[in-house]
Every structure is written in structure tokens, then in C-alpha cells.
PDB file of all heavy atoms in Angstrom:
ATOM      1  N   MET A   1      82.306 -60.027   1.438  1.00  0.00           N
ATOM      2  CA  MET A   1      82.227 -59.050   0.372  1.00  0.00           C
ATOM      3  C   MET A   1      83.590 -58.404   0.150  1.00  0.00           C
ATOM      4  O   MET A   1      83.954 -58.123  -0.970  1.00  0.00           O
ATOM      5  CB  MET A   1      81.188 -57.995   0.724  1.00  0.00           C
ATOM      6  CG  MET A   1      80.891 -57.108  -0.427  1.00  0.00           C
ATOM      7  SD  MET A   1      79.180 -57.154  -0.823  1.00  0.00           S
ATOM      8  CE  MET A   1      78.829 -55.436  -0.747  1.00  0.00           C
ATOM      9  N   ALA A   2      84.344 -58.164   1.190  1.00  0.00           N
ATOM     10  CA  ALA A   2      85.663 -57.540   1.039  1.00  0.00           C
ATOM     11  C   ALA A   2      86.593 -58.446   0.245  1.00  0.00           C
ATOM     12  O   ALA A   2      87.408 -57.966  -0.526  1.00  0.00           O
ATOM     13  CB  ALA A   2      86.253 -57.238   2.394  1.00  0.00           C
ATOM     14  N   LYS A   3      86.441 -59.762   0.407  1.00  0.00           N
ATOM     15  CA  LYS A   3      87.300 -60.675  -0.336  1.00  0.00           C
ATOM     16  C   LYS A   3      87.065 -60.541  -1.833  1.00  0.00           C
ATOM     17  O   LYS A   3      87.997 -60.591  -2.613  1.00  0.00           O
ATOM     18  CB  LYS A   3      87.057 -62.110   0.108  1.00  0.00           C
ATOM     19  CG  LYS A   3      87.574 -62.404   1.493  1.00  0.00           C
ATOM     20  CD  LYS A   3      87.362 -63.850   1.849  1.00  0.00           C
ATOM     21  CE  LYS A   3      87.870 -64.134   3.239  1.00  0.00           C
ATOM     22  NZ  LYS A   3      87.663 -65.532   3.606  1.00  0.00           N
ATOM     23  N   LYS A   4      85.818 -60.351  -2.233  1.00  0.00           N
ATOM     24  CA  LYS A   4      85.520 -60.202  -3.654  1.00  0.00           C
ATOM     25  C   LYS A   4      86.136 -58.918  -4.200  1.00  0.00           C
ATOM     26  O   LYS A   4      86.659 -58.902  -5.292  1.00  0.00           O
ATOM     27  CB  LYS A   4      84.009 -60.185  -3.884  1.00  0.00           C
ATOM     28  CG  LYS A   4      83.346 -61.508  -3.641  1.00  0.00           C
ATOM     29  CD  LYS A   4      81.880 -61.425  -3.920  1.00  0.00           C
ATOM     30  CE  LYS A   4      81.190 -62.730  -3.627  1.00  0.00           C
ATOM     31  NZ  LYS A   4      79.763 -62.650  -3.870  1.00  0.00           N
ATOM     32  N   THR A   5      86.104 -57.852  -3.418  1.00  0.00           N
ATOM     33  CA  THR A   5      86.681 -56.583  -3.859  1.00  0.00           C
ATOM     34  C   THR A   5      88.188 -56.714  -4.020  1.00  0.00           C
ATOM     35  O   THR A   5      88.750 -56.300  -5.019  1.00  0.00           O
ATOM     36  CB  THR A   5      86.367 -55.472  -2.844  1.00  0.00           C
ATOM     37  OG1 THR A   5      84.954 -55.387  -2.697  1.00  0.00           O
ATOM     38  CG2 THR A   5      86.912 -54.151  -3.298  1.00  0.00           C
ATOM     39  N   VAL A   6      88.836 -57.299  -3.050  1.00  0.00           N
ATOM     40  CA  VAL A   6      90.286 -57.465  -3.111  1.00  0.00           C
ATOM     41  C   VAL A   6      90.661 -58.375  -4.262  1.00  0.00           C
ATOM     42  O   VAL A   6      91.601 -58.100  -5.002  1.00  0.00           O
ATOM     43  CB  VAL A   6      90.820 -58.018  -1.770  1.00  0.00           C
ATOM     44  CG1 VAL A   6      92.282 -58.398  -1.886  1.00  0.00           C
ATOM     45  CG2 VAL A   6      90.626 -56.999  -0.672  1.00  0.00           C
ATOM     46  N   ALA A   7      89.904 -59.454  -4.448  1.00  0.00           N
ATOM     47  CA  ALA A   7      90.210 -60.388  -5.530  1.00  0.00           C
ATOM     48  C   ALA A   7      90.038 -59.726  -6.889  1.00  0.00           C
ATOM     49  O   ALA A   7      90.822 -59.962  -7.805  1.00  0.00           O
ATOM     50  CB  ALA A   7      89.323 -61.619  -5.415  1.00  0.00           C
ATOM     51  N   SER A   8      89.044 -58.870  -7.031  1.00  0.00           N
ATOM     52  CA  SER A   8      88.831 -58.223  -8.320  1.00  0.00           C
ATOM     53  C   SER A   8      89.905 -57.193  -8.613  1.00  0.00           C
ATOM     54  O   SER A   8      90.223 -56.921  -9.763  1.00  0.00           O
ATOM     55  CB  SER A   8      87.446 -57.579  -8.386  1.00  0.00           C
ATOM     56  OG  SER A   8      87.370 -56.519  -7.464  1.00  0.00           O
ATOM     57  N   LEU A   9      90.507 -56.600  -7.575  1.00  0.00           N
ATOM     58  CA  LEU A   9      91.574 -55.620  -7.787  1.00  0.00           C
ATOM     59  C   LEU A   9      92.886 -56.294  -8.189  1.00  0.00           C
ATOM     60  O   LEU A   9      93.773 -55.644  -8.719  1.00  0.00           O
ATOM     61  CB  LEU A   9      91.795 -54.785  -6.530  1.00  0.00           C
ATOM     62  CG  LEU A   9      90.685 -53.801  -6.191  1.00  0.00           C
ATOM     63  CD1 LEU A   9      90.992 -53.119  -4.870  1.00  0.00           C
ATOM     64  CD2 LEU A   9      90.510 -52.773  -7.277  1.00  0.00           C
ATOM     65  N   GLN A  10      93.022 -57.588  -7.941  1.00  0.00           N
ATOM     66  CA  GLN A  10      94.250 -58.289  -8.276  1.00  0.00           C
ATOM     67  C   GLN A  10      94.299 -58.721  -9.741  1.00  0.00           C
ATOM     68  O   GLN A  10      95.310 -59.188 -10.212  1.00  0.00           O
ATOM     69  CB  GLN A  10      94.420 -59.525  -7.373  1.00  0.00           C
ATOM     70  CG  GLN A  10      94.606 -59.178  -5.924  1.00  0.00           C
ATOM     71  CD  GLN A  10      95.859 -58.374  -5.668  1.00  0.00           C
ATOM     72  OE1 GLN A  10      96.883 -58.592  -6.293  1.00  0.00           O
ATOM     73  NE2 GLN A  10      95.769 -57.410  -4.767  1.00  0.00           N
ATOM     74  N   LYS A  11      93.208 -58.582 -10.454  1.00  0.00           N
ATOM     75  CA  LYS A  11      93.154 -59.008 -11.852  1.00  0.00           C
ATOM     76  C   LYS A  11      93.110 -57.791 -12.761  1.00  0.00           C
ATOM     77  O   LYS A  11      92.496 -56.782 -12.434  1.00  0.00           O
ATOM     78  CB  LYS A  11      91.900 -59.849 -12.102  1.00  0.00           C
ATOM     79  CG  LYS A  11      91.832 -61.117 -11.281  1.00  0.00           C
ATOM     80  CD  LYS A  11      90.541 -61.842 -11.524  1.00  0.00           C
ATOM     81  CE  LYS A  11      90.405 -63.033 -10.604  1.00  0.00           C
ATOM     82  NZ  LYS A  11      89.108 -63.662 -10.703  1.00  0.00           N
ATOM     83  N   GLY A  12      93.750 -57.868 -13.882  1.00  0.00           N
ATOM     84  CA  GLY A  12      93.640 -56.837 -14.902  1.00  0.00           C
ATOM     85  C   GLY A  12      94.160 -55.483 -14.457  1.00  0.00           C
ATOM     86  O   GLY A  12      95.273 -55.360 -13.984  1.00  0.00           O
ATOM     87  N   GLU A  13      93.329 -54.464 -14.588  1.00  0.00           N
ATOM     88  CA  GLU A  13      93.748 -53.100 -14.330  1.00  0.00           C
ATOM     89  C   GLU A  13      93.740 -52.724 -12.855  1.00  0.00           C
ATOM     90  O   GLU A  13      94.132 -51.630 -12.506  1.00  0.00           O
ATOM     91  CB  GLU A  13      92.836 -52.131 -15.090  1.00  0.00           C
ATOM     92  CG  GLU A  13      93.009 -52.218 -16.591  1.00  0.00           C
ATOM     93  CD  GLU A  13      92.217 -51.142 -17.291  1.00  0.00           C
ATOM     94  OE1 GLU A  13      91.961 -50.096 -16.672  1.00  0.00           O
ATOM     95  OE2 GLU A  13      91.856 -51.345 -18.449  1.00  0.00           O
ATOM     96  N   GLY A  14      93.288 -53.598 -11.990  1.00  0.00           N
ATOM     97  CA  GLY A  14      93.232 -53.283 -10.571  1.00  0.00           C
ATOM     98  C   GLY A  14      94.590 -53.010  -9.965  1.00  0.00           C
ATOM     99  O   GLY A  14      94.707 -52.294  -8.986  1.00  0.00           O
ATOM    100  N   ARG A  15      95.624 -53.558 -10.535  1.00  0.00           N
ATOM    101  CA  ARG A  15      96.967 -53.372  -9.985  1.00  0.00           C
ATOM    102  C   ARG A  15      97.543 -52.000 -10.314  1.00  0.00           C
ATOM    103  O   ARG A  15      98.569 -51.630  -9.792  1.00  0.00           O
ATOM    104  CB  ARG A  15      97.904 -54.448 -10.513  1.00  0.00           C
ATOM    105  CG  ARG A  15      97.549 -55.813  -9.998  1.00  0.00           C
ATOM    106  CD  ARG A  15      98.541 -56.830 -10.430  1.00  0.00           C
ATOM    107  NE  ARG A  15      98.134 -58.148  -9.964  1.00  0.00           N
ATOM    108  CZ  ARG A  15      98.838 -59.236 -10.131  1.00  0.00           C
ATOM    109  NH1 ARG A  15      99.977 -59.178 -10.782  1.00  0.00           N
ATOM    110  NH2 ARG A  15      98.421 -60.369  -9.678  1.00  0.00           N
ATOM    111  N   THR A  16      96.899 -51.258 -11.169  1.00  0.00           N
ATOM    112  CA  THR A  16      97.405 -49.935 -11.523  1.00  0.00           C
ATOM    113  C   THR A  16      96.883 -48.859 -10.576  1.00  0.00           C
ATOM    114  O   THR A  16      97.211 -47.701 -10.751  1.00  0.00           O
ATOM    115  CB  THR A  16      97.025 -49.577 -12.974  1.00  0.00           C
ATOM    116  OG1 THR A  16      95.611 -49.542 -13.102  1.00  0.00           O
ATOM    117  CG2 THR A  16      97.610 -50.567 -13.957  1.00  0.00           C
ATOM    118  N   TYR A  17      96.090 -49.243  -9.594  1.00  0.00           N
ATOM    119  CA  TYR A  17      95.531 -48.293  -8.637  1.00  0.00           C
ATOM    120  C   TYR A  17      96.029 -48.595  -7.234  1.00  0.00           C
ATOM    121  O   TYR A  17      96.295 -49.740  -6.890  1.00  0.00           O
ATOM    122  CB  TYR A  17      93.999 -48.355  -8.640  1.00  0.00           C
ATOM    123  CG  TYR A  17      93.393 -47.723  -9.863  1.00  0.00           C
ATOM    124  CD1 TYR A  17      93.176 -48.457 -11.017  1.00  0.00           C
ATOM    125  CD2 TYR A  17      93.029 -46.386  -9.860  1.00  0.00           C
ATOM    126  CE1 TYR A  17      92.637 -47.876 -12.140  1.00  0.00           C
ATOM    127  CE2 TYR A  17      92.480 -45.793 -10.975  1.00  0.00           C
ATOM    128  CZ  TYR A  17      92.285 -46.543 -12.115  1.00  0.00           C
ATOM    129  OH  TYR A  17      91.757 -45.955 -13.221  1.00  0.00           O
ATOM    130  N   SER A  18      96.142 -47.550  -6.417  1.00  0.00           N
ATOM    131  CA  SER A  18      96.512 -47.696  -5.012  1.00  0.00           C
ATOM    132  C   SER A  18      95.489 -46.961  -4.164  1.00  0.00           C
ATOM    133  O   SER A  18      94.922 -45.966  -4.591  1.00  0.00           O
ATOM    134  CB  SER A  18      97.893 -47.087  -4.755  1.00  0.00           C
ATOM    135  OG  SER A  18      98.863 -47.754  -5.491  1.00  0.00           O
ATOM    136  N   LYS A  19      95.290 -47.457  -2.956  1.00  0.00           N
ATOM    137  CA  LYS A  19      94.375 -46.804  -2.028  1.00  0.00           C
ATOM    138  C   LYS A  19      95.181 -45.830  -1.178  1.00  0.00           C
ATOM    139  O   LYS A  19      96.137 -46.220  -0.511  1.00  0.00           O
ATOM    140  CB  LYS A  19      93.684 -47.828  -1.141  1.00  0.00           C
ATOM    141  CG  LYS A  19      92.627 -47.239  -0.247  1.00  0.00           C
ATOM    142  CD  LYS A  19      91.879 -48.324   0.494  1.00  0.00           C
ATOM    143  CE  LYS A  19      90.716 -47.737   1.254  1.00  0.00           C
ATOM    144  NZ  LYS A  19      89.944 -48.793   1.915  1.00  0.00           N
ATOM    145  N   VAL A  20      94.805 -44.557  -1.214  1.00  0.00           N
ATOM    146  CA  VAL A  20      95.493 -43.519  -0.465  1.00  0.00           C
ATOM    147  C   VAL A  20      94.589 -43.065   0.672  1.00  0.00           C
ATOM    148  O   VAL A  20      93.429 -42.724   0.449  1.00  0.00           O
ATOM    149  CB  VAL A  20      95.846 -42.321  -1.379  1.00  0.00           C
ATOM    150  CG1 VAL A  20      96.473 -41.206  -0.585  1.00  0.00           C
ATOM    151  CG2 VAL A  20      96.771 -42.766  -2.498  1.00  0.00           C
ATOM    152  N   ILE A  21      95.123 -43.071   1.886  1.00  0.00           N
ATOM    153  CA  ILE A  21      94.359 -42.639   3.062  1.00  0.00           C
ATOM    154  C   ILE A  21      95.060 -41.418   3.645  1.00  0.00           C
ATOM    155  O   ILE A  21      96.232 -41.479   4.001  1.00  0.00           O
ATOM    156  CB  ILE A  21      94.271 -43.763   4.108  1.00  0.00           C
ATOM    157  CG1 ILE A  21      93.618 -44.990   3.481  1.00  0.00           C
ATOM    158  CG2 ILE A  21      93.500 -43.298   5.330  1.00  0.00           C
ATOM    159  CD1 ILE A  21      93.639 -46.209   4.364  1.00  0.00           C
ATOM    160  N   LYS A  22      94.325 -40.312   3.723  1.00  0.00           N
ATOM    161  CA  LYS A  22      94.873 -39.072   4.259  1.00  0.00           C
ATOM    162  C   LYS A  22      94.171 -38.712   5.556  1.00  0.00           C
ATOM    163  O   LYS A  22      92.974 -38.939   5.704  1.00  0.00           O
ATOM    164  CB  LYS A  22      94.679 -37.916   3.268  1.00  0.00           C
ATOM    165  CG  LYS A  22      95.497 -38.033   2.018  1.00  0.00           C
ATOM    166  CD  LYS A  22      95.458 -36.757   1.219  1.00  0.00           C
ATOM    167  CE  LYS A  22      94.219 -36.683   0.378  1.00  0.00           C
ATOM    168  NZ  LYS A  22      94.225 -35.528  -0.529  1.00  0.00           N
ATOM    169  N   MET A  23      94.913 -38.116   6.496  1.00  0.00           N
ATOM    170  CA  MET A  23      94.336 -37.630   7.737  1.00  0.00           C
ATOM    171  C   MET A  23      94.122 -36.129   7.579  1.00  0.00           C
ATOM    172  O   MET A  23      95.055 -35.387   7.297  1.00  0.00           O
ATOM    173  CB  MET A  23      95.276 -37.919   8.903  1.00  0.00           C
ATOM    174  CG  MET A  23      94.673 -37.658  10.243  1.00  0.00           C
ATOM    175  SD  MET A  23      95.624 -38.320  11.619  1.00  0.00           S
ATOM    176  CE  MET A  23      97.099 -37.360  11.534  1.00  0.00           C
ATOM    177  N   VAL A  24      92.871 -35.695   7.718  1.00  0.00           N
ATOM    178  CA  VAL A  24      92.510 -34.299   7.487  1.00  0.00           C
ATOM    179  C   VAL A  24      91.942 -33.719   8.778  1.00  0.00           C
ATOM    180  O   VAL A  24      91.089 -34.322   9.418  1.00  0.00           O
ATOM    181  CB  VAL A  24      91.458 -34.194   6.357  1.00  0.00           C
ATOM    182  CG1 VAL A  24      91.097 -32.757   6.087  1.00  0.00           C
ATOM    183  CG2 VAL A  24      91.969 -34.872   5.098  1.00  0.00           C
ATOM    184  N   LYS A  25      92.420 -32.526   9.136  1.00  0.00           N
ATOM    185  CA  LYS A  25      91.929 -31.877  10.349  1.00  0.00           C
ATOM    186  C   LYS A  25      90.754 -30.975  10.003  1.00  0.00           C
ATOM    187  O   LYS A  25      90.825 -30.165   9.081  1.00  0.00           O
ATOM    188  CB  LYS A  25      93.042 -31.044  10.981  1.00  0.00           C
ATOM    189  CG  LYS A  25      92.679 -30.485  12.328  1.00  0.00           C
ATOM    190  CD  LYS A  25      93.858 -29.818  12.992  1.00  0.00           C
ATOM    191  CE  LYS A  25      93.500 -29.349  14.377  1.00  0.00           C
ATOM    192  NZ  LYS A  25      94.641 -28.757  15.062  1.00  0.00           N
ATOM    193  N   SER A  26      89.667 -31.108  10.742  1.00  0.00           N
ATOM    194  CA  SER A  26      88.475 -30.307  10.525  1.00  0.00           C
ATOM    195  C   SER A  26      88.703 -28.894  11.043  1.00  0.00           C
ATOM    196  O   SER A  26      89.124 -28.711  12.188  1.00  0.00           O
ATOM    197  CB  SER A  26      87.282 -30.932  11.243  1.00  0.00           C
ATOM    198  OG  SER A  26      86.177 -30.061  11.194  1.00  0.00           O
ATOM    199  N   PRO A  27      88.415 -27.872  10.226  1.00  0.00           N
ATOM    200  CA  PRO A  27      88.614 -26.499  10.693  1.00  0.00           C
ATOM    201  C   PRO A  27      87.603 -26.084  11.770  1.00  0.00           C
ATOM    202  O   PRO A  27      87.888 -25.224  12.596  1.00  0.00           O
ATOM    203  CB  PRO A  27      88.446 -25.655   9.439  1.00  0.00           C
ATOM    204  CG  PRO A  27      87.692 -26.491   8.483  1.00  0.00           C
ATOM    205  CD  PRO A  27      87.990 -27.914   8.832  1.00  0.00           C
ATOM    206  N   LYS A  28      86.423 -26.694  11.793  1.00  0.00           N
ATOM    207  CA  LYS A  28      85.399 -26.322  12.764  1.00  0.00           C
ATOM    208  C   LYS A  28      85.659 -26.914  14.143  1.00  0.00           C
ATOM    209  O   LYS A  28      85.624 -26.216  15.149  1.00  0.00           O
ATOM    210  CB  LYS A  28      84.023 -26.778  12.269  1.00  0.00           C
ATOM    211  CG  LYS A  28      83.525 -26.029  11.057  1.00  0.00           C
ATOM    212  CD  LYS A  28      82.139 -26.492  10.683  1.00  0.00           C
ATOM    213  CE  LYS A  28      81.633 -25.738   9.474  1.00  0.00           C
ATOM    214  NZ  LYS A  28      80.298 -26.193   9.073  1.00  0.00           N
ATOM    215  N   THR A  29      85.897 -28.226  14.186  1.00  0.00           N
ATOM    216  CA  THR A  29      86.003 -28.898  15.478  1.00  0.00           C
ATOM    217  C   THR A  29      87.442 -29.194  15.887  1.00  0.00           C
ATOM    218  O   THR A  29      87.713 -29.429  17.053  1.00  0.00           O
ATOM    219  CB  THR A  29      85.235 -30.228  15.456  1.00  0.00           C
ATOM    220  OG1 THR A  29      85.836 -31.081  14.477  1.00  0.00           O
ATOM    221  CG2 THR A  29      83.776 -30.014  15.135  1.00  0.00           C
ATOM    222  N   GLY A  30      88.350 -29.230  14.935  1.00  0.00           N
ATOM    223  CA  GLY A  30      89.730 -29.566  15.247  1.00  0.00           C
ATOM    224  C   GLY A  30      89.983 -31.055  15.310  1.00  0.00           C
ATOM    225  O   GLY A  30      91.091 -31.491  15.568  1.00  0.00           O
ATOM    226  N   ALA A  31      88.946 -31.846  15.068  1.00  0.00           N
ATOM    227  CA  ALA A  31      89.091 -33.300  15.096  1.00  0.00           C
ATOM    228  C   ALA A  31      89.668 -33.781  13.769  1.00  0.00           C
ATOM    229  O   ALA A  31      89.506 -33.148  12.731  1.00  0.00           O
ATOM    230  CB  ALA A  31      87.728 -33.952  15.336  1.00  0.00           C
ATOM    231  N   TYR A  32      90.346 -34.906  13.815  1.00  0.00           N
ATOM    232  CA  TYR A  32      90.925 -35.482  12.609  1.00  0.00           C
ATOM    233  C   TYR A  32      89.982 -36.519  12.023  1.00  0.00           C
ATOM    234  O   TYR A  32      89.379 -37.309  12.741  1.00  0.00           O
ATOM    235  CB  TYR A  32      92.273 -36.132  12.913  1.00  0.00           C
ATOM    236  CG  TYR A  32      93.363 -35.120  13.150  1.00  0.00           C
ATOM    237  CD1 TYR A  32      93.707 -34.717  14.427  1.00  0.00           C
ATOM    238  CD2 TYR A  32      94.042 -34.565  12.080  1.00  0.00           C
ATOM    239  CE1 TYR A  32      94.712 -33.787  14.641  1.00  0.00           C
ATOM    240  CE2 TYR A  32      95.058 -33.631  12.276  1.00  0.00           C
ATOM    241  CZ  TYR A  32      95.379 -33.252  13.562  1.00  0.00           C
ATOM    242  OH  TYR A  32      96.373 -32.330  13.749  1.00  0.00           O
ATOM    243  N   THR A  33      89.871 -36.519  10.700  1.00  0.00           N
ATOM    244  CA  THR A  33      89.098 -37.524   9.982  1.00  0.00           C
ATOM    245  C   THR A  33      90.002 -38.149   8.931  1.00  0.00           C
ATOM    246  O   THR A  33      91.024 -37.571   8.554  1.00  0.00           O
ATOM    247  CB  THR A  33      87.859 -36.913   9.302  1.00  0.00           C
ATOM    248  OG1 THR A  33      88.286 -35.899   8.393  1.00  0.00           O
ATOM    249  CG2 THR A  33      86.917 -36.323  10.316  1.00  0.00           C
ATOM    250  N   PHE A  34      89.625 -39.301   8.463  1.00  0.00           N
ATOM    251  CA  PHE A  34      90.406 -40.000   7.456  1.00  0.00           C
ATOM    252  C   PHE A  34      89.648 -40.008   6.137  1.00  0.00           C
ATOM    253  O   PHE A  34      88.465 -40.323   6.099  1.00  0.00           O
ATOM    254  CB  PHE A  34      90.698 -41.433   7.897  1.00  0.00           C
ATOM    255  CG  PHE A  34      91.580 -41.486   9.107  1.00  0.00           C
ATOM    256  CD1 PHE A  34      91.036 -41.597  10.373  1.00  0.00           C
ATOM    257  CD2 PHE A  34      92.949 -41.407   8.985  1.00  0.00           C
ATOM    258  CE1 PHE A  34      91.834 -41.629  11.490  1.00  0.00           C
ATOM    259  CE2 PHE A  34      93.763 -41.441  10.094  1.00  0.00           C
ATOM    260  CZ  PHE A  34      93.209 -41.552  11.351  1.00  0.00           C
ATOM    261  N   LYS A  35      90.345 -39.653   5.066  1.00  0.00           N
ATOM    262  CA  LYS A  35      89.756 -39.616   3.738  1.00  0.00           C
ATOM    263  C   LYS A  35      90.482 -40.653   2.885  1.00  0.00           C
ATOM    264  O   LYS A  35      91.701 -40.569   2.708  1.00  0.00           O
ATOM    265  CB  LYS A  35      89.910 -38.223   3.133  1.00  0.00           C
ATOM    266  CG  LYS A  35      89.297 -38.069   1.774  1.00  0.00           C
ATOM    267  CD  LYS A  35      89.465 -36.661   1.253  1.00  0.00           C
ATOM    268  CE  LYS A  35      88.895 -36.562  -0.144  1.00  0.00           C
ATOM    269  NZ  LYS A  35      89.134 -35.239  -0.721  1.00  0.00           N
ATOM    270  N   ALA A  36      89.755 -41.635   2.385  1.00  0.00           N
ATOM    271  CA  ALA A  36      90.345 -42.694   1.571  1.00  0.00           C
ATOM    272  C   ALA A  36      89.871 -42.545   0.133  1.00  0.00           C
ATOM    273  O   ALA A  36      88.708 -42.233  -0.116  1.00  0.00           O
ATOM    274  CB  ALA A  36      89.938 -44.054   2.111  1.00  0.00           C
ATOM    275  N   GLU A  37      90.801 -42.770  -0.810  1.00  0.00           N
ATOM    276  CA  GLU A  37      90.440 -42.714  -2.221  1.00  0.00           C
ATOM    277  C   GLU A  37      91.354 -43.631  -3.011  1.00  0.00           C
ATOM    278  O   GLU A  37      92.478 -43.904  -2.605  1.00  0.00           O
ATOM    279  CB  GLU A  37      90.519 -41.285  -2.748  1.00  0.00           C
ATOM    280  CG  GLU A  37      91.868 -40.631  -2.616  1.00  0.00           C
ATOM    281  CD  GLU A  37      91.871 -39.181  -3.084  1.00  0.00           C
ATOM    282  OE1 GLU A  37      91.179 -38.857  -4.048  1.00  0.00           O
ATOM    283  OE2 GLU A  37      92.573 -38.386  -2.444  1.00  0.00           O
ATOM    284  N   MET A  38      90.846 -44.098  -4.144  1.00  0.00           N
ATOM    285  CA  MET A  38      91.614 -44.932  -5.054  1.00  0.00           C
ATOM    286  C   MET A  38      92.183 -44.026  -6.140  1.00  0.00           C
ATOM    287  O   MET A  38      91.431 -43.307  -6.791  1.00  0.00           O
ATOM    288  CB  MET A  38      90.729 -46.007  -5.672  1.00  0.00           C
ATOM    289  CG  MET A  38      90.176 -46.996  -4.679  1.00  0.00           C
ATOM    290  SD  MET A  38      91.428 -48.009  -3.896  1.00  0.00           S
ATOM    291  CE  MET A  38      91.897 -49.055  -5.228  1.00  0.00           C
ATOM    292  N   VAL A  39      93.503 -44.047  -6.314  1.00  0.00           N
ATOM    293  CA  VAL A  39      94.152 -43.210  -7.316  1.00  0.00           C
ATOM    294  C   VAL A  39      95.088 -44.084  -8.153  1.00  0.00           C
ATOM    295  O   VAL A  39      95.595 -45.104  -7.678  1.00  0.00           O
ATOM    296  CB  VAL A  39      94.946 -42.051  -6.682  1.00  0.00           C
ATOM    297  CG1 VAL A  39      94.024 -41.099  -5.958  1.00  0.00           C
ATOM    298  CG2 VAL A  39      96.003 -42.559  -5.750  1.00  0.00           C
ATOM    299  N   PRO A  40      95.339 -43.693  -9.399  1.00  0.00           N
ATOM    300  CA  PRO A  40      96.309 -44.430 -10.213  1.00  0.00           C
ATOM    301  C   PRO A  40      97.700 -44.351  -9.584  1.00  0.00           C
ATOM    302  O   PRO A  40      98.035 -43.375  -8.910  1.00  0.00           O
ATOM    303  CB  PRO A  40      96.292 -43.702 -11.562  1.00  0.00           C
ATOM    304  CG  PRO A  40      95.015 -42.936 -11.575  1.00  0.00           C
ATOM    305  CD  PRO A  40      94.686 -42.633 -10.155  1.00  0.00           C
ATOM    306  N   ASN A  41      98.508 -45.375  -9.792  1.00  0.00           N
ATOM    307  CA  ASN A  41      99.839 -45.416  -9.192  1.00  0.00           C
ATOM    308  C   ASN A  41     100.683 -44.208  -9.580  1.00  0.00           C
ATOM    309  O   ASN A  41     101.501 -43.749  -8.793  1.00  0.00           O
ATOM    310  CB  ASN A  41     100.567 -46.696  -9.589  1.00  0.00           C
ATOM    311  CG  ASN A  41      99.983 -47.908  -8.907  1.00  0.00           C
ATOM    312  OD1 ASN A  41      99.314 -47.806  -7.898  1.00  0.00           O
ATOM    313  ND2 ASN A  41     100.216 -49.070  -9.482  1.00  0.00           N
ATOM    314  N   ASP A  42     100.491 -43.667 -10.768  1.00  0.00           N
ATOM    315  CA  ASP A  42     101.266 -42.520 -11.218  1.00  0.00           C
ATOM    316  C   ASP A  42     100.927 -41.254 -10.434  1.00  0.00           C
ATOM    317  O   ASP A  42     101.735 -40.338 -10.351  1.00  0.00           O
ATOM    318  CB  ASP A  42     101.009 -42.259 -12.707  1.00  0.00           C
ATOM    319  CG  ASP A  42     101.422 -43.445 -13.561  1.00  0.00           C
ATOM    320  OD1 ASP A  42     102.245 -44.256 -13.087  1.00  0.00           O
ATOM    321  OD2 ASP A  42     100.925 -43.552 -14.694  1.00  0.00           O
ATOM    322  N   ALA A  43      99.742 -41.179  -9.877  1.00  0.00           N
ATOM    323  CA  ALA A  43      99.274 -39.955  -9.213  1.00  0.00           C
ATOM    324  C   ALA A  43      99.307 -40.029  -7.696  1.00  0.00           C
ATOM    325  O   ALA A  43      98.727 -39.175  -7.028  1.00  0.00           O
ATOM    326  CB  ALA A  43      97.858 -39.638  -9.677  1.00  0.00           C
ATOM    327  N   VAL A  44      99.987 -41.011  -7.129  1.00  0.00           N
ATOM    328  CA  VAL A  44      99.991 -41.169  -5.670  1.00  0.00           C
ATOM    329  C   VAL A  44     100.668 -39.984  -4.993  1.00  0.00           C
ATOM    330  O   VAL A  44     100.141 -39.433  -4.023  1.00  0.00           O
ATOM    331  CB  VAL A  44     100.684 -42.492  -5.262  1.00  0.00           C
ATOM    332  CG1 VAL A  44     100.908 -42.552  -3.766  1.00  0.00           C
ATOM    333  CG2 VAL A  44      99.846 -43.675  -5.710  1.00  0.00           C
ATOM    334  N   LYS A  45     101.801 -39.555  -5.483  1.00  0.00           N
ATOM    335  CA  LYS A  45     102.504 -38.423  -4.853  1.00  0.00           C
ATOM    336  C   LYS A  45     101.685 -37.136  -4.947  1.00  0.00           C
ATOM    337  O   LYS A  45     101.662 -36.345  -4.022  1.00  0.00           O
ATOM    338  CB  LYS A  45     103.873 -38.226  -5.495  1.00  0.00           C
ATOM    339  CG  LYS A  45     104.843 -39.318  -5.114  1.00  0.00           C
ATOM    340  CD  LYS A  45     106.229 -39.022  -5.591  1.00  0.00           C
ATOM    341  CE  LYS A  45     107.169 -40.140  -5.166  1.00  0.00           C
ATOM    342  NZ  LYS A  45     108.548 -39.865  -5.554  1.00  0.00           N
ATOM    343  N   ASP A  46     100.982 -36.935  -6.057  1.00  0.00           N
ATOM    344  CA  ASP A  46     100.133 -35.746  -6.201  1.00  0.00           C
ATOM    345  C   ASP A  46      98.953 -35.806  -5.242  1.00  0.00           C
ATOM    346  O   ASP A  46      98.525 -34.783  -4.712  1.00  0.00           O
ATOM    347  CB  ASP A  46      99.634 -35.608  -7.636  1.00  0.00           C
ATOM    348  CG  ASP A  46     100.776 -35.333  -8.608  1.00  0.00           C
ATOM    349  OD1 ASP A  46     101.795 -34.745  -8.183  1.00  0.00           O
ATOM    350  OD2 ASP A  46     100.638 -35.706  -9.786  1.00  0.00           O
ATOM    351  N   ALA A  47      98.418 -36.994  -4.993  1.00  0.00           N
ATOM    352  CA  ALA A  47      97.265 -37.138  -4.105  1.00  0.00           C
ATOM    353  C   ALA A  47      97.648 -36.885  -2.653  1.00  0.00           C
ATOM    354  O   ALA A  47      96.811 -36.465  -1.860  1.00  0.00           O
ATOM    355  CB  ALA A  47      96.672 -38.526  -4.248  1.00  0.00           C
ATOM    356  N   LEU A  48      98.913 -37.102  -2.301  1.00  0.00           N
ATOM    357  CA  LEU A  48      99.346 -36.910  -0.920  1.00  0.00           C
ATOM    358  C   LEU A  48      99.727 -35.463  -0.624  1.00  0.00           C
ATOM    359  O   LEU A  48      99.933 -35.110   0.529  1.00  0.00           O
ATOM    360  CB  LEU A  48     100.531 -37.829  -0.613  1.00  0.00           C
ATOM    361  CG  LEU A  48     100.190 -39.312  -0.593  1.00  0.00           C
ATOM    362  CD1 LEU A  48     101.451 -40.133  -0.404  1.00  0.00           C
ATOM    363  CD2 LEU A  48      99.181 -39.630   0.497  1.00  0.00           C
ATOM    364  N   LYS A  49      99.824 -34.617  -1.622  1.00  0.00           N
ATOM    365  CA  LYS A  49     100.174 -33.208  -1.390  1.00  0.00           C
ATOM    366  C   LYS A  49      99.004 -32.436  -0.847  1.00  0.00           C
ATOM    367  O   LYS A  49      97.885 -32.726  -1.005  1.00  0.00           O
ATOM    368  CB  LYS A  49     100.650 -32.557  -2.681  1.00  0.00           C
ATOM    369  CG  LYS A  49     101.994 -33.055  -3.098  1.00  0.00           C
ATOM    370  CD  LYS A  49     102.446 -32.333  -4.327  1.00  0.00           C
ATOM    371  CE  LYS A  49     103.817 -32.844  -4.755  1.00  0.00           C
ATOM    372  NZ  LYS A  49     104.299 -32.213  -5.947  1.00  0.00           N
TER     373      LYS A  49
END
């Protein structure tokens, strides 16, 4: 299934998006979690702030 997702992102508008993964610290437990999201290439720097 992952191959189909990757293959579909390589065609057409899929190349205009990037996957951004951020490490976020939980205020309650102090543990780190990872938050992944797909953002347009133009907004990558804004998504990392």
C-alpha cells in the first residue's frame, strides 16, 4: 500500500508537497511525540516554526 501512495505522489501535483515531521514535547508527561503533515513546498519554513 505504501508503494501506491509514493507512486501517486510522484505524478502531477504530488511533487508540490513535502512531508514535514516535527518533534513536539508533551506539557503533561514531558515525553516527545512526532507530528507528521503534508504541506506545500512554499509553506515548509512556516510549518517548521
